[in-house]
N, C-alpha and C positions, 0 to 999 in steps of 0.2 A: 504494500500500500504506500501511497505517496505521503509527503509531508509538506506543509507550507509554513513559512516563518517570516516575520518582520524583523529586520536587523536595523536598529536605529540608534542615533546618538541621544535620543530622549530617554528619560527614565522609563523602565518597562511598564510600570503601573500607569504612568501618564499616557503612554502609547496605547495601552489596552483600553483606557477610559476614552481617549479622544477618538479612537477607531470604533468604539461601540462594541468591542470584541466580547466584553463581559456578558452582553445580552444574547450572544449567539451560542452559549453553552447548551448542549443537547442537540444542536444541529448535526445531522449525520456527517461523519468524517471530521468534524471540528475538533475532536479530541486530539488530533494530530497537529494542531496549530500551536505555534510558540512565538512569543515576542522575546527577542534578545535585545535588551535595552542597554544604554550606556556603553555602546560599542561592544556588547557581549558580556559585560561585567554583571549585568542583571538578567534575570530570566523569569518570565511569566508563562505558565502553562495553562492552556484552555481546558485541559482534561479535568483538573481539580482546582482551578483558580488559585494555584499556589504561586508565590512570589519569592524569589531568592535574590538577595542584594548583599553586596560586600559591606564591611564596616566603613564608616566615614573616613575619607582620606584627610590626614591632618593638613596637607597642603591646600586642599580645597577650602577647608575651614578658615585657614589663615588668609587666603586670597579673597574670600568673601568679604572680609572687613576692609581690605586695601583697595579692591578693584574700583569702587566708585570714584575715589580720589585720583587714581591713575588715569581713568577715562576723562575726568574733568580737566586734568592738566594737559592731556594730549589734544582734546577737542574743547577748548574753553567756550567757543561760541557756536558749536554745532551739536547735532543730535545723535546720540547713540543709545541703544536700549540694552540693558543688562538682563539676561535671562538666567535665572537660577534653576538649574536642572537637578539639584540635589547632589549628585555625584560629580558635577561639572558646572562651569560657569561660562556662558557665551555672551559675547558683545556683538550686537547687530548694528550695522551702519545703514540699513535700508532707508531709514528716515532722514539721513543727512542730505544736505544740499548736493554734495558730490560723494556718493557712497564709496566709490573706489578710492578717492583721495583720503577720505576719512579712515578707510581700512588701512591704507599705507601709513597714515599718521599714528595709528594704534599698534601697528605690527611690532615695532622695536620695543616700546615700553611694556607691552603685554608679554613679549618674549622674555624680557629681563625679569618681570614679575614672576612668570611661570618658573623660570630657572631658579629663582631664590627659594621656591617652595617645592622643588622636585616634581613639577608638573610639565606637561607637554602642551604645545599650541597646535590645534587642529584647524586649518583654514577651511572655509566653506563658502557658500554663496552669500557674499557681503556679510560674513560673520567670522569671528575668530573665537575659538572655544579653548578654554583652559581646563585640562582634565588629567587624571592620573595616567602615567605611561603604562605600556604593556598590553593595552587592549586596542584593537581596531576591527573594522568590519571584515577584513580578510581573515584574521584569526578566528572571529566568530563564525564565519562561513565554514572554514576548515573544520572547526570543532563540531559544527552541526552535521557536516557530511560524515565525519567519523562515527557519530552517534546513530545517524539514520541509515547510512550505507545505501544511498540511492543508486539507481542505474543511470541517471542523467540529472543535470542541474541547470536551472534557469535562474539567473540573478538579475534583477532590475534595480537601477538606481538613478539619482538625479543630482548628486552633489559630489564635491571633491573627495569626501570621506569614502565614497563608494569605489574609488580607484583601487584601494587596498583589496577590496573584495574581487574586483576585476582581475587583479594580479593573482590572487589566490585561485581563482577559477582557471586561469591559464595554467598554473602549476598542476591543478587537478586534471586538466585535459592532457597535459604532457605525460601524466601517469596513467592515461587510458580511460578517464571518466569523461564521457561526452558532456559538453556544457555550452551555454550561450550567454553572452553578456548583452543586456538590453539597457539602452539609455533612454530615460524619459526626457525628451528634448526640451532644452531651455536656451535662451540667448545669453544667459548669465554664466553657464559652465560649458565651455567648448571642449575642454580637455577630456571630459567623459565621452562626448560624442565621437571624438577622434579615436578613442580606445575601445569602442563597443563593436559588437557584431551586428546589432540590429538597433536602429534608431526609430523610436515611435514618438507620436505627438503628445508629449506631456503625460500627466497622470491618467487622462482619459484614454490615451493610447495604450498605456500599460494595462488598464482595466479591460479594454477591448481584447488585447492579446491574451490575457489570462482567461477571459470568458470564452474566447474561441478555442483555446486549448482544452478547457473543461468540457465544452460541447463535443469536441472531437473525441475525447477520451470516452465520454458517455455513449457516443454513437459508434464506437469501435465495434465491428461485427464479431470479433473474437473475444470481446469483453476485457481486452488488455487494459491494465491500469499502470502505465509506466510511472516509476518513482520520479 
């Protein structure tokens, strides 16, 4: 039987809530659905509504207090939004007059702040995220594949953090596991489109692709259910 997972930088519980996944318990096949949050550090299982999270990282706790001042100093007259993800902190520049210039102004001071507290800086679409090292979407995907042992893998993403998962999928293919990298198209992240096998039109394109695959599996004359 197959498996479906969401691998996200958000907290696993937040992703489950925002996606409405908690309301789908009891749906046939949904017991094989998993959310790997905080780049794989957290796990929410649809089967039993269980949540596994690591202990708070001391560096994140320290940066939580210092970050507002660092952002104000770097962007004294511009707009940046700090998102507290629990296990990580993200600074978004989408609201700034020049989002890319604001991102560059923040990059060096946030990198210094992260280094002082043994954190790493993860770039994304007009966002810089400070989080504990040692986890990324590539490691999360590889761990999931080891646990599920699928016969094929499809991974879809839309942000720079998904490049690590694309790299992991290439390694899996090199070891004989068929896989495809799908990019949810955006004019904000061209690097992902350049690295993918299939480019679709945003989240709606991903949803249409998955729906089409599900319909094809259901309609398979031999009842085959590829993993």
